[in-house]
N, C-alpha and C positions, 0 to 999 in steps of 0.2 A: 227561844234557843238565844243563847249569850253570844257575845261577839267571838270570832276565832282569834284563838292564841296562836304564838310562835310555834307551839308543838304542833297545831292542826296543820299550819301552813307548812311545817317540815313536812308532814306525814303526806301532805298531797304533792309535793313538789318532787319531781324526779333528779332535777340536776343540784338541789341542795339549797340552803339556807345559812347565811353567815350573820351571826349578831355580833354586838359588841364584845362578848365574852369568848369568841371563838378564836383559834389561831388562825391567823391569815385574813383578819379582821380589816387591818391598816392596809394590805396590800387591794383588799376587794374595794375598800370606798376610794380608792386612788384614782382620780380622773387624770387626763391630759394636762390642764391648767394649773399649774403648782400653786398658784396663788389660792385657789380652791381647797378647803380644809374644813368638810363636813362630815357629820357623824351619824348617819343613818341608822335607824332602830334594828333594820335587815336589809341584806341585800342577796336577792333570789337571784341563783344562778341557774337561767333560763336555758334549756336545752331543746324545748319545742313549745308549741304553741299551748298546749296545757299549761305549763309553768308559768308563760304569760297571763293565762287567763285567771290564774291562781294568786299571781302578785298583784292583779288590778283588783280583784274581787278583796284581797286582805285589806288593802290600802283603802278601798270603798268602804267596807263594812265598819272597820276601825277609825275613820275619819282622819287617815294620815295621809300626809304629803306624798306624792308619787311621782317619783322620777323614772325616765325609760331612756336606758342606756345602750348605744349601738358601739360605735368607735369610742366614744368617750371624748371625742374633739370640741365638745361646745366651748365656746369660748368663754362664757358668763360660768360654766359650770353645770351645767342643766343636767348632766348625768348623774348626779349624786342630789341629796336633799338632807336637811339638818332633822333629825329624828324620824324620818319617815321611810318610806319602803322604795329602795330602788329596784327595778326589773332590770337586770343585766342580761342583756343579749348577747353577750360575746361568746358565748358557747354556741351561739347558732349562727354558721359560717359559712353554711353547705351552699354550692352553686351548681345549678344543672343546665346546662346549654344543650338546647335543641338546634344543631347546625342546620336541620331542612328548613325549618320555619325562622331561623336567625332569630331565636329569642333565649331569654335566661330567665331562670326562676332564682332568684337570691333571698338568702335568709337574711331576717332584719339586722343580725349583729354581724354581718360581714362587713370587711373592709374593701377599698378600692384594689388593694393587691390580691387579694381573695378573687374579686371579680375579676380583674386584667390578666389575672394567671389561668383561670379557667376560660375565659373566651378567646384568649390569644392561641389556645392550643387549635383552635378552628378558625383561626385569620379573622376574627371578628373582634368589636369593640362598640362601646358607647361613651358618649361624654362623661367622662369624671373630672376629678379635681385636680391639684397638681402635687399632691401629698397624698404616698400609696395608702398609709396608716388611718387615712379618714375613713370614717365609718359611710356604706353607701346608704344607710337610713337618713341622718340627718343632711347629707348633700342632697338627697332627692326630695325630702319634704320642704328643703328651702327653695329649691329651684336647682342648682347643679351647674354652675360654672366650670369650665375647663378647655384645656387644648383643642378640643373639638366642638366647642359650641358654635362658631361661625358656620360649619358645615352640616353639623349634626342637630343642632339646636341645643338646649337646656337638658340636663339629666331628665327632669320631670316630664319633657316633651317626648321622651321615649320609654314614659312607663306605660305600659299595657293595663296591667291590673294589680291589685295588692291585697294580701290578706290582713286585715285590721280588727284587733281585741279594741271593741268599745266600752266606754265607761260603764256601760249595764250588763257587761258581762259576756256579750255575744261576739262571736267570730264571723266576721262578715267577708266575701270576697266583693271587692268593689271595681268598676269599671266603668268604661262609658255606657256600658249595657245595666250593669247592676250597681244600685245607690249611685248614680250618677253624680248626685249633687257632694256627696263625701269623697268620691273621686276627683272631681273639681277642687274640692278644698285641700286635698293632700298634695297637689302639685302646685307647691309654693308657701303653704300656710302653716308649714312646720308642723312640731309634733301637738298641735292643740287637739287633735281630735280623736287620738286613741293610738295604740300601740302596733307597729306594723312589723307583722312577724314575717312576711315575705314580699318581695316584690318580683313581677316581671316585667322585662325591657325587651324592647326592640333593639336588634344588634345590626351593626352595618359593617361591611367588608373592610378590614384593616388589619394589618400584619407589622409592616416597617414604617416608621416617619422619618423625614429630614429634619434634622435638628441644628439650631443655629445659637449660639449665646454670645452675644456682642458687647464687648465693656469699652465705654466711652470715658474720656476724663470730664470731670464734673464742671469744666467750661463749657461744655457742648450741651449741656442737659436744655435750654430751652431748644436748641436746634433739633436736637434728638424727639424731642415731645412734639414739635411742629410737624417734623417729618411723620411722626408714626400718626398723629392725627389725620393728616391729611391722606397716608398712605392704606391705612387700615379701612377707611371709608370706602373704598373702591377694590381692593385686593380680592383675587378668588378667595371664593369661601373656603378652600382648602387650607388655607393659611391662617395660622392662630398666631398672636403675638401680643405680647404685653412688656410694657417698660417696668424696671425696677431699680429701686436705689438699694446698692448692695455694698457693705463691706467686702473686699475681696477675701475668700476663704482660702486655704492652701491647696489650690488646684493645679495640677501639672501643667497647664498650658499658660499659667502667670506665674512672671517671674517672682523668684523667694523675695525679692526687695520690694514687691508691691503688694505683698501679702498684709492685710488690714488697711489697705487704702480704700477710701469710698469711689466708688463710680455709678454712674447711670448703666444699667445693664438692660439689655434686649433679650428678651426670652424667645425662640421663633418656633414654631413648628408647622413643617409641610406634611399634610397626610394626603396630598395627590400623589401622582406617580413618581418614583424616586428619581427618575432621571430629569425630573423638572425641577427637583429641589434646589439645585446649585442657582438656576434662574431665579427661583421663588425666593431665594434669601439674598441676593445679591442687592436688592434696593435697602437694604438695613446697611451696607457698606457705604452707601451714598449718603445717608443721614449727616453723618460727621466722621473724622477719622476715627478707626477703630484702634484701639490699644491692645485687645488681646481677643481672641476669638477661638470658639471651638464649633466647626461645623463637620458634623458627620449623621449617616442614617443608623438609626439604633432601632430595637425593637420597640414598639409602643410601651410596654410595661417598663421599659428601663427609663423611658422619659418621665414614666408617673413617678419613679422611686427615686428621680436623681437629686430631689433636696431633701430626702429623709434624713440622710446624715446631719444636715444642719437642724433638724426641729426635733429631736429626741422628746420623749416625754417628760413632763416635770418641768419644764420652763415655765416662768412666771409669763402671763398674757394679757394684755390690754389691748383691744382693737376699737377701730371707728370705721364707720363706712359710708358712702356717699353715690347715688347716680347721678348721672349727668345727661344731657342731650348734648352737650357739647364740650370739647376741651378747649376751652376760652382761654385767650392771651393772658386773662387775669388768673386763671387757674394754673396756667404754665408758670406764670411769675410766682404765684404761691410754692409750687412743687420746688421752683428752682432755689427758694430760701429756705425751705424746711426738708427737704428731701436729702441733702447733703451732710444735714445733721444728725442721720440715722444712727441712734448710741452704740450699737452693737452687731455681730455680725449675724445674729438671729434674728433682728429686727428690720422691717422692710416697709416699704409702700408699693403696691401693684396698681395698675391701672388696665383693667380687663376690657376688650371690647364687648360690645353688647349690640350686635348687627347680624347681618346675613341669617341665617335660619332662624335666630332668635326673633328676628323681626316678622318672620311670617306666621307667627301666631299672633292671634288678635289679643289686646289686653285682657277682654273679659272671657277668653277662653280658658284659662286657668287662673288659681289665685295668685300666681306672678304676674303683677301688673306692670311692670315697667318695661313694656317691649317697645316704648317709645325713646328708653334710654340708649345711648352710645356708648358710655364707659360707665364702668363700675370700679371705684375706687377702693381700696381696703389700705388703712394705715394700721400694720399689725405691729404693735410692741411685743418683743418676746424675748427673755432675757434669762439667765441662769440665776442671779443673786437677789434675794429678797430685799437687801439693803439698797438696790437701785429702784425699788418699786416707786417711790415718790417722783424721782427724776424722770424716769422711762414713761410713766403714766403721762407727766406733763409733757412730755414731748408729742405723745400721741394728740393730747387735748390741744395743744398750741397748734399741732399741723392741721387737725379737722378745722378749728377755728379759722384758718387761714383760707381753706379750700370750700368751707360749707357757703360763703356768699353766692359761689359760683357753681352749686350743685343744685339737685332737686331736694326737697324736703325728708324725702325717705331714703332708706338704703337698703342693701340686702340682707337678709334677716339672718342668713349663715355668718355675716362678717359683723354683727351687732354687738356692742359690749353690754355688761352688766347692768349700766345706767342708762339705756337707751329704750326702757319701757314706754318712756311717754312717747316714742315714734312710731309706734306698732301701727295707728291708724295712719301715717304717713305712708309707712312701706306698704300699704295695701291699696291706698286711695280709692278710688271707686268699687273695689273689690270688697271695701271693708264690711259694708254692711251686708252682704251675701255671706258672707264669712261668720260674722255674728249669727244670721239664721242658722247656718248649717251648725253652728256652735250650739245653739240652743237644741236642735233636734237631736245632736248626738251625744253633747256632753253638758246638759243643763244645770249640773250642779259644778261645774269645771276642776273636775278631778285631774284634767290634763293641764294645769296651770304653771307648772315647773317648767317654763319657757317663755318667749315674749310672746305674751298673752293676750290672746283674743278673748275679752270676757264676754259670756253669755248674758 
């Protein structure tokens, strides 16, 4: 029998196949990062696990590159490939909540907004990111930071099971009881081991949160970061907070004559009792004089979508990431030099806390190994004009070079840039050898290599 053709694939797939000769191809091949311009041979619009099986099998049997796309937010553009097959899961966005067991079954192409809308109706939630258009797949497989991580742990810590299409064409249900080695690897090992068609999450009670956005003048950068370092180490776990460098957008609580000025901002989320929210955010007013603030209760999904308007699809993206066990005085000094030079309103640097519930999981319990880190820094260059690529990429690289001596060798895989392939072993440290063993067991030919790759 010969190799399957595009016609064979089209006949097998329920959701449809788009090729370069088809209308809508340019839209179908587009991903979130406007820097990425690749032309796959076929985009399979998957609507069920059978379609995913067909896409994976077609790529395997024809020796083609295979990209799996959920939300499409991969900074290096791993949701597409040149001349290969894209298994586009964006048509698989169903969410089924069981309020009795406090679980949710979520299809692999769902976004955080899909997940949050469904769970919020029952007063439940799970740790998500901070941009609601992010795909649950990439977020979970890489680990999953978010506003609730200090109280609920990483997204992957709340994963109960997953349905996975493997390289050899099987659909496996994996959990602590079934294929536990693969389940271990999925929780932080990224997209190296298969295409996940659905995730089952443990949910926790949460409806509304108390939110504070505090803007400080740049002269207070070091004071704000020192306060953050000390406060977040012992704050109640219901408190999520991170500092960011931010050019002020035209928000109604910021005077018009300050729009476009650069500040250091703290984003604070209290997920405990709302009546305790004001007391919980008060320490951030004491870190330094606050120039402008927005403090209010809001539904948790509203917080998740708060930054969406700043980050539409199609921006140019170039990011760098680093973990750190301490936010040292040297690191703070480096942030004080480079953070204030953030080039555009859409670019930023965030310093997320990695403690609380994140530390109660052993480094070897999941593939996500940096349980001893206290901070995860991301320097996120995001800008609209390709003419600024060189200058803004240089800003990210120079910033990272300044904080790297005060950081661990590895970083969070979901924040890694396209030129960070040489950091993969550092990202997983002592877990890397076990990940290689799991890769050999489930993908010995490295079909799933369009990622920060763990080579078999």
